[in-house]
C-alpha positions, 0 to 999 in steps of 0.5 A, a space after each residue: 500500500 502506498 504512503 504507509 509508514 513502518 516503524 523500525 528499531 535502530 541503535 539510536 531509537 525508533 524511526 518511522 520510514 515512509 514506504 512508497 510501495 511493496 518494493 520499498 518494504 522489500 528493500 527495507 527487509 533486505 537492508 534492516 533484516 537481512 543486513 545487506 549493508 553491514 556497517 561497523 560502529 566506527 563513524 563514517 561518511 557514506 556516499 550513497 549512489 542510488 538512494 531511492 527513498 532513503 532506506 539505506 541512508 536511514 540504516 547508515 545514519 541510525 548506526 550512531 549519531 555521528 555518521 553523515 551521508 551524501 545521497 544521489 538519486 536521479 528518479 524525481 518521483 523518489 525525491 519527495 520520499 527521500 526528503 521526508 524520510 531523511 528530514 530527521 537527519 537533515 544536519 547529517 545528510 545532503 540530497 542531490 537529485 542527479 544521476 551518476 554517469 560513467 563519463 568523466 564529465 557532467 552532462 544531461 542524459 537519458 534516464 529510464 524511470 519505472 512505475 515503482 521507482 525501484 528499478 529506474 536506471 540509465 539502462 533501458 530494460 525490456 523487463 520493466 515498463 519504463 518512461 524515458 526522461 532527461 536528467 542531469 548527471 555527474 561523474 563518480 570521479 567528480 563526486 569522489 574528489 568533492 567528498 574526499 576533499 570535504 571528508 578527508 579525515 573520515 572513513 568513507 563508505 561508498 554504496 552503489 546501487 545503480 540498477 545494472 551499471 555498478 561495475 561500469 561506474 566503478 571501473 572509471 575510478 582509480 581507487 588508489 587516489 582515494 585511500 579513505 574509501 571502503 
């Protein structure tokens, strides 16, 4: 059901997460119950590529009260959920409505959105009904340069969930240049 809230117990207290649909509940299960993104107790800055409605970001931000996150989400229909879900963490998070590309430059690109919002991607898929829109994009290298300069003394976690282009994006980066990224 759309626009339902689920209460989740976290290390810093209970949180209320607004669900967009059934796919959101599946994501919540994989992150909070199955623990697809395990995180130690150290303080981290998280770069969250493909933030969707913010479930993974909430998980990261509720492991302690010091973690911070930079969030990148291209699907404009996920943005209102993302902002509402991250409102309690506004001082520790930064939301960017932008796609991440595998290029070395920023540009406007085609983006394929799905009705559920979970499988939106830079890649067209026959498996989903998709609508093509134009979105602004940024290269992963530019994101890492900016974030690693800003958080140079932090342990940075890079979470990449970009619906099929993860390896293409990651291969564009020389991680030897970014020693503080896990």
